[in-house]
Backbone as XML, in Angstrom:
<?xml version="1.0"?>
<chain id="A" units="angstrom">
  <residue number="1" name="UNK">
    <atom name="N" x="299.720" y="200.827" z="59.345"/>
    <atom name="CA" x="299.196" y="200.895" z="57.858"/>
    <atom name="C" x="299.632" y="202.220" z="57.261"/>
  </residue>
  <residue number="2" name="UNK">
    <atom name="N" x="299.895" y="201.957" z="56.065"/>
    <atom name="CA" x="300.648" y="202.896" z="54.808"/>
    <atom name="C" x="299.977" y="203.760" z="54.570"/>
  </residue>
  <residue number="3" name="UNK">
    <atom name="N" x="301.174" y="205.128" z="54.293"/>
    <atom name="CA" x="299.855" y="206.369" z="53.759"/>
    <atom name="C" x="300.706" y="206.336" z="51.773"/>
  </residue>
  <residue number="4" name="UNK">
    <atom name="N" x="299.685" y="207.088" z="51.355"/>
    <atom name="CA" x="300.624" y="207.438" z="49.822"/>
    <atom name="C" x="299.826" y="208.606" z="49.369"/>
  </residue>
  <residue number="5" name="UNK">
    <atom name="N" x="301.096" y="209.612" z="49.045"/>
    <atom name="CA" x="300.799" y="211.263" z="49.225"/>
    <atom name="C" x="300.632" y="211.329" z="47.555"/>
  </residue>
  <residue number="6" name="UNK">
    <atom name="N" x="299.524" y="212.244" z="47.100"/>
    <atom name="CA" x="299.743" y="211.966" z="45.457"/>
    <atom name="C" x="299.134" y="213.789" z="45.594"/>
  </residue>
  <residue number="7" name="UNK">
    <atom name="N" x="300.061" y="214.105" z="44.487"/>
    <atom name="CA" x="299.283" y="215.381" z="43.377"/>
    <atom name="C" x="299.452" y="215.664" z="42.306"/>
  </residue>
  <residue number="8" name="UNK">
    <atom name="N" x="298.145" y="215.669" z="41.606"/>
    <atom name="CA" x="297.666" y="215.449" z="40.384"/>
    <atom name="C" x="297.019" y="216.661" z="40.034"/>
  </residue>
  <residue number="9" name="UNK">
    <atom name="N" x="297.472" y="217.649" z="39.348"/>
    <atom name="CA" x="297.021" y="218.726" z="38.812"/>
    <atom name="C" x="296.573" y="219.682" z="40.166"/>
  </residue>
  <residue number="10" name="UNK">
    <atom name="N" x="295.283" y="220.038" z="40.069"/>
    <atom name="CA" x="294.619" y="220.441" z="41.415"/>
    <atom name="C" x="294.739" y="219.657" z="42.258"/>
  </residue>
  <residue number="11" name="UNK">
    <atom name="N" x="294.489" y="218.784" z="42.313"/>
    <atom name="CA" x="294.070" y="217.664" z="43.262"/>
    <atom name="C" x="295.599" y="217.176" z="44.066"/>
  </residue>
  <residue number="12" name="UNK">
    <atom name="N" x="295.160" y="217.185" z="45.269"/>
    <atom name="CA" x="296.719" y="216.700" z="46.417"/>
    <atom name="C" x="295.445" y="216.114" z="47.579"/>
  </residue>
  <residue number="13" name="UNK">
    <atom name="N" x="296.561" y="215.477" z="48.071"/>
    <atom name="CA" x="296.303" y="214.478" z="49.442"/>
    <atom name="C" x="297.070" y="213.669" z="49.783"/>
  </residue>
  <residue number="14" name="UNK">
    <atom name="N" x="296.483" y="212.904" z="51.013"/>
    <atom name="CA" x="297.472" y="211.745" z="51.604"/>
    <atom name="C" x="296.138" y="210.739" z="51.483"/>
  </residue>
  <residue number="15" name="UNK">
    <atom name="N" x="296.679" y="209.582" z="51.211"/>
    <atom name="CA" x="295.059" y="208.220" z="51.380"/>
    <atom name="C" x="295.605" y="207.458" z="52.179"/>
  </residue>
  <residue number="16" name="UNK">
    <atom name="N" x="295.251" y="206.797" z="53.352"/>
    <atom name="CA" x="295.876" y="205.118" z="53.684"/>
    <atom name="C" x="295.043" y="204.083" z="53.109"/>
  </residue>
  <residue number="17" name="UNK">
    <atom name="N" x="295.918" y="203.134" z="53.028"/>
    <atom name="CA" x="295.387" y="202.006" z="52.331"/>
    <atom name="C" x="296.323" y="201.077" z="53.113"/>
  </residue>
  <residue number="18" name="UNK">
    <atom name="N" x="295.509" y="199.335" z="52.727"/>
    <atom name="CA" x="295.972" y="198.439" z="53.306"/>
    <atom name="C" x="296.387" y="197.915" z="52.442"/>
  </residue>
  <residue number="19" name="UNK">
    <atom name="N" x="297.855" y="197.070" z="53.386"/>
    <atom name="CA" x="298.937" y="196.026" z="52.148"/>
    <atom name="C" x="297.685" y="195.176" z="51.446"/>
  </residue>
  <residue number="20" name="UNK">
    <atom name="N" x="298.214" y="194.488" z="50.313"/>
    <atom name="CA" x="297.325" y="193.353" z="50.028"/>
    <atom name="C" x="298.201" y="191.741" z="50.613"/>
  </residue>
  <residue number="21" name="UNK">
    <atom name="N" x="297.038" y="191.238" z="50.629"/>
    <atom name="CA" x="297.166" y="190.231" z="51.275"/>
    <atom name="C" x="297.031" y="188.875" z="50.430"/>
  </residue>
  <residue number="22" name="UNK">
    <atom name="N" x="297.343" y="188.084" z="49.762"/>
    <atom name="CA" x="297.530" y="187.036" z="48.692"/>
    <atom name="C" x="296.689" y="186.036" z="49.462"/>
  </residue>
  <residue number="23" name="UNK">
    <atom name="N" x="295.419" y="185.807" z="48.728"/>
    <atom name="CA" x="294.274" y="184.731" z="48.847"/>
    <atom name="C" x="294.996" y="183.236" z="49.032"/>
  </residue>
  <residue number="24" name="UNK">
    <atom name="N" x="295.953" y="182.964" z="48.562"/>
    <atom name="CA" x="296.396" y="181.667" z="48.091"/>
    <atom name="C" x="297.997" y="182.075" z="48.615"/>
  </residue>
  <residue number="25" name="UNK">
    <atom name="N" x="298.703" y="181.940" z="49.218"/>
    <atom name="CA" x="300.153" y="182.354" z="49.882"/>
    <atom name="C" x="301.143" y="181.206" z="49.265"/>
  </residue>
  <residue number="26" name="UNK">
    <atom name="N" x="300.643" y="180.482" z="49.514"/>
    <atom name="CA" x="301.524" y="178.964" z="49.279"/>
    <atom name="C" x="302.088" y="178.671" z="47.688"/>
  </residue>
  <residue number="27" name="UNK">
    <atom name="N" x="300.585" y="179.588" z="46.870"/>
    <atom name="CA" x="300.742" y="178.658" z="45.506"/>
    <atom name="C" x="301.489" y="180.613" z="44.956"/>
  </residue>
  <residue number="28" name="UNK">
    <atom name="N" x="302.127" y="181.403" z="45.636"/>
    <atom name="CA" x="302.270" y="182.484" z="45.026"/>
    <atom name="C" x="301.699" y="183.727" z="44.447"/>
  </residue>
  <residue number="29" name="UNK">
    <atom name="N" x="302.208" y="183.784" z="43.269"/>
    <atom name="CA" x="301.284" y="185.189" z="42.575"/>
    <atom name="C" x="299.682" y="185.018" z="41.726"/>
  </residue>
  <residue number="30" name="UNK">
    <atom name="N" x="299.066" y="185.428" z="41.838"/>
    <atom name="CA" x="297.416" y="185.076" z="40.980"/>
    <atom name="C" x="297.578" y="186.414" z="40.051"/>
  </residue>
  <residue number="31" name="UNK">
    <atom name="N" x="296.336" y="185.781" z="39.619"/>
    <atom name="CA" x="295.721" y="186.433" z="38.427"/>
    <atom name="C" x="294.268" y="186.822" z="38.125"/>
  </residue>
  <residue number="32" name="UNK">
    <atom name="N" x="293.699" y="187.637" z="37.612"/>
    <atom name="CA" x="292.856" y="188.015" z="37.851"/>
    <atom name="C" x="292.079" y="187.340" z="36.831"/>
  </residue>
  <residue number="33" name="UNK">
    <atom name="N" x="290.773" y="186.246" z="37.253"/>
    <atom name="CA" x="290.212" y="185.429" z="35.852"/>
    <atom name="C" x="288.579" y="185.785" z="36.273"/>
  </residue>
  <residue number="34" name="UNK">
    <atom name="N" x="287.926" y="185.735" z="35.092"/>
    <atom name="CA" x="286.426" y="185.919" z="34.949"/>
    <atom name="C" x="285.701" y="183.810" z="35.128"/>
  </residue>
  <residue number="35" name="UNK">
    <atom name="N" x="284.993" y="183.738" z="35.978"/>
    <atom name="CA" x="284.415" y="182.099" z="35.536"/>
    <atom name="C" x="283.047" y="182.139" z="36.044"/>
  </residue>
  <residue number="36" name="UNK">
    <atom name="N" x="282.422" y="181.344" z="34.667"/>
    <atom name="CA" x="281.177" y="181.236" z="35.005"/>
    <atom name="C" x="280.702" y="181.057" z="35.898"/>
  </residue>
  <residue number="37" name="UNK">
    <atom name="N" x="279.076" y="181.395" z="36.423"/>
    <atom name="CA" x="278.874" y="181.033" z="37.776"/>
    <atom name="C" x="278.486" y="179.674" z="38.216"/>
  </residue>
  <residue number="38" name="UNK">
    <atom name="N" x="278.258" y="178.540" z="37.094"/>
    <atom name="CA" x="278.060" y="177.698" z="37.846"/>
    <atom name="C" x="279.286" y="176.878" z="38.106"/>
  </residue>
  <residue number="39" name="UNK">
    <atom name="N" x="280.637" y="177.179" z="37.965"/>
    <atom name="CA" x="281.524" y="176.747" z="38.141"/>
    <atom name="C" x="281.770" y="177.385" z="39.623"/>
  </residue>
  <residue number="40" name="UNK">
    <atom name="N" x="281.923" y="178.555" z="39.971"/>
    <atom name="CA" x="283.099" y="179.131" z="41.407"/>
    <atom name="C" x="282.872" y="178.680" z="42.463"/>
  </residue>
  <residue number="41" name="UNK">
    <atom name="N" x="281.219" y="177.504" z="43.161"/>
    <atom name="CA" x="281.922" y="177.093" z="44.281"/>
    <atom name="C" x="282.861" y="175.554" z="43.703"/>
  </residue>
  <residue number="42" name="UNK">
    <atom name="N" x="282.608" y="175.127" z="42.429"/>
    <atom name="CA" x="283.981" y="174.163" z="42.953"/>
    <atom name="C" x="285.045" y="174.627" z="42.799"/>
  </residue>
  <residue number="43" name="UNK">
    <atom name="N" x="284.997" y="175.766" z="41.638"/>
    <atom name="CA" x="286.902" y="175.914" z="41.224"/>
    <atom name="C" x="287.534" y="176.500" z="42.641"/>
  </residue>
  <residue number="44" name="UNK">
    <atom name="N" x="286.734" y="177.470" z="43.456"/>
    <atom name="CA" x="286.667" y="177.640" z="45.266"/>
    <atom name="C" x="286.949" y="176.391" z="45.944"/>
  </residue>
  <residue number="45" name="UNK">
    <atom name="N" x="286.450" y="175.424" z="46.153"/>
    <atom name="CA" x="286.748" y="174.145" z="46.331"/>
    <atom name="C" x="288.355" y="173.550" z="45.997"/>
  </residue>
  <residue number="46" name="UNK">
    <atom name="N" x="288.351" y="173.750" z="44.858"/>
    <atom name="CA" x="289.793" y="173.031" z="44.324"/>
    <atom name="C" x="291.044" y="174.158" z="44.381"/>
  </residue>
  <residue number="47" name="UNK">
    <atom name="N" x="290.601" y="175.201" z="44.654"/>
    <atom name="CA" x="291.983" y="175.932" z="44.818"/>
    <atom name="C" x="292.116" y="176.147" z="46.338"/>
  </residue>
  <residue number="48" name="UNK">
    <atom name="N" x="290.961" y="175.631" z="47.165"/>
    <atom name="CA" x="291.559" y="175.859" z="48.824"/>
    <atom name="C" x="292.182" y="174.369" z="48.826"/>
  </residue>
  <residue number="49" name="UNK">
    <atom name="N" x="291.547" y="173.122" z="48.053"/>
    <atom name="CA" x="292.099" y="171.961" z="48.164"/>
    <atom name="C" x="293.780" y="172.230" z="47.933"/>
  </residue>
  <residue number="50" name="UNK">
    <atom name="N" x="294.113" y="173.106" z="46.784"/>
    <atom name="CA" x="295.560" y="173.144" z="45.958"/>
    <atom name="C" x="296.830" y="173.832" z="47.840"/>
  </residue>
  <residue number="51" name="UNK">
    <atom name="N" x="295.713" y="174.957" z="47.295"/>
    <atom name="CA" x="296.224" y="175.568" z="48.828"/>
    <atom name="C" x="297.062" y="174.753" z="50.028"/>
  </residue>
  <residue number="52" name="UNK">
    <atom name="N" x="296.016" y="174.031" z="50.770"/>
    <atom name="CA" x="296.353" y="173.779" z="51.432"/>
    <atom name="C" x="297.406" y="172.487" z="51.209"/>
  </residue>
  <residue number="53" name="UNK">
    <atom name="N" x="297.177" y="171.346" z="50.476"/>
    <atom name="CA" x="298.107" y="170.231" z="49.464"/>
    <atom name="C" x="299.669" y="171.414" z="49.120"/>
  </residue>
  <residue number="54" name="UNK">
    <atom name="N" x="299.418" y="172.682" z="48.562"/>
    <atom name="CA" x="301.059" y="172.909" z="48.480"/>
    <atom name="C" x="301.276" y="173.531" z="49.799"/>
  </residue>
  <residue number="55" name="UNK">
    <atom name="N" x="301.069" y="173.621" z="50.475"/>
    <atom name="CA" x="301.501" y="174.332" z="51.798"/>
    <atom name="C" x="301.921" y="172.920" z="52.825"/>
  </residue>
  <residue number="56" name="UNK">
    <atom name="N" x="301.401" y="171.785" z="52.580"/>
    <atom name="CA" x="302.034" y="170.678" z="53.250"/>
    <atom name="C" x="302.570" y="169.619" z="52.125"/>
  </residue>
  <residue number="57" name="UNK">
    <atom name="N" x="302.417" y="169.346" z="51.405"/>
    <atom name="CA" x="303.316" y="168.734" z="50.133"/>
    <atom name="C" x="304.285" y="169.590" z="49.342"/>
  </residue>
  <residue number="58" name="UNK">
    <atom name="N" x="303.854" y="170.605" z="49.195"/>
    <atom name="CA" x="305.083" y="171.613" z="48.196"/>
    <atom name="C" x="304.172" y="171.244" z="46.899"/>
  </residue>
  <residue number="59" name="UNK">
    <atom name="N" x="304.624" y="172.615" z="46.306"/>
    <atom name="CA" x="304.183" y="173.350" z="44.559"/>
    <atom name="C" x="304.181" y="171.822" z="43.747"/>
  </residue>
  <residue number="60" name="UNK">
    <atom name="N" x="305.824" y="171.253" z="43.812"/>
    <atom name="CA" x="305.449" y="170.512" z="42.821"/>
    <atom name="C" x="304.608" y="169.124" z="42.938"/>
  </residue>
  <residue number="61" name="UNK">
    <atom name="N" x="304.210" y="168.901" z="43.921"/>
    <atom name="CA" x="302.973" y="167.919" z="44.646"/>
    <atom name="C" x="301.494" y="167.982" z="43.611"/>
  </residue>
  <residue number="62" name="UNK">
    <atom name="N" x="301.384" y="169.385" z="44.136"/>
    <atom name="CA" x="300.086" y="170.156" z="43.191"/>
    <atom name="C" x="300.278" y="170.408" z="41.736"/>
  </residue>
  <residue number="63" name="UNK">
    <atom name="N" x="301.834" y="170.010" z="41.387"/>
    <atom name="CA" x="301.333" y="170.327" z="39.600"/>
    <atom name="C" x="301.670" y="168.918" z="39.271"/>
  </residue>
  <residue number="64" name="UNK">
    <atom name="N" x="301.686" y="168.041" z="39.879"/>
    <atom name="CA" x="301.743" y="166.553" z="39.404"/>
    <atom name="C" x="300.243" y="166.076" z="39.822"/>
  </residue>
  <residue number="65" name="UNK">
    <atom name="N" x="299.325" y="166.562" z="40.663"/>
    <atom name="CA" x="297.878" y="166.614" z="40.716"/>
    <atom name="C" x="297.086" y="166.856" z="39.698"/>
  </residue>
  <residue number="66" name="UNK">
    <atom name="N" x="297.883" y="168.538" z="39.107"/>
    <atom name="CA" x="297.163" y="168.736" z="38.225"/>
    <atom name="C" x="297.054" y="168.261" z="37.069"/>
  </residue>
  <residue number="67" name="UNK">
    <atom name="N" x="298.390" y="167.380" z="36.805"/>
    <atom name="CA" x="298.778" y="166.934" z="35.218"/>
    <atom name="C" x="297.606" y="165.496" z="35.551"/>
  </residue>
  <residue number="68" name="UNK">
    <atom name="N" x="297.875" y="165.191" z="36.358"/>
    <atom name="CA" x="296.676" y="163.830" z="36.821"/>
    <atom name="C" x="295.411" y="164.077" z="36.292"/>
  </residue>
  <residue number="69" name="UNK">
    <atom name="N" x="294.777" y="165.109" z="37.150"/>
    <atom name="CA" x="293.233" y="165.714" z="36.950"/>
    <atom name="C" x="293.359" y="166.027" z="35.244"/>
  </residue>
  <residue number="70" name="UNK">
    <atom name="N" x="293.828" y="166.818" z="34.996"/>
    <atom name="CA" x="293.863" y="166.993" z="32.939"/>
    <atom name="C" x="294.080" y="165.811" z="32.550"/>
  </residue>
  <residue number="71" name="UNK">
    <atom name="N" x="295.001" y="164.901" z="32.554"/>
    <atom name="CA" x="295.150" y="163.659" z="31.720"/>
    <atom name="C" x="293.551" y="163.375" z="31.951"/>
  </residue>
  <residue number="72" name="UNK">
    <atom name="N" x="292.663" y="162.825" z="33.293"/>
    <atom name="CA" x="292.007" y="162.186" z="33.209"/>
    <atom name="C" x="290.941" y="163.171" z="32.717"/>
  </residue>
  <residue number="73" name="UNK">
    <atom name="N" x="290.759" y="163.941" z="32.378"/>
    <atom name="CA" x="289.458" y="164.803" z="31.647"/>
    <atom name="C" x="289.676" y="164.808" z="30.388"/>
  </residue>
  <residue number="74" name="UNK">
    <atom name="N" x="290.851" y="164.480" z="29.948"/>
    <atom name="CA" x="291.215" y="164.656" z="27.999"/>
    <atom name="C" x="290.890" y="163.474" z="28.135"/>
  </residue>
  <residue number="75" name="UNK">
    <atom name="N" x="291.018" y="161.878" z="28.815"/>
    <atom name="CA" x="290.878" y="160.699" z="28.657"/>
    <atom name="C" x="289.313" y="160.733" z="28.306"/>
  </residue>
  <residue number="76" name="UNK">
    <atom name="N" x="288.181" y="160.788" z="29.186"/>
    <atom name="CA" x="286.861" y="161.504" z="29.127"/>
    <atom name="C" x="285.820" y="161.647" z="27.467"/>
  </residue>
  <residue number="77" name="UNK">
    <atom name="N" x="287.207" y="162.342" z="27.104"/>
    <atom name="CA" x="286.515" y="162.699" z="25.737"/>
    <atom name="C" x="286.846" y="162.100" z="24.435"/>
  </residue>
</chain>
């Protein structure tokens, strides 16, 4: 476990912090996003599939899959 020391004005001390663990390690960096509640379980499900597929087939496979999904959604309109 790591420690961080700080000194701000009259405040100083040492705190312990846990290193950040990426929720989707195969897909790289993450970004904070607000999602409507009615979509949360679906988006979490899709992200779980993307993470698994990215780990087994690679990032390019997932990008091609996303392109096909987006194309299908555009064809609905």
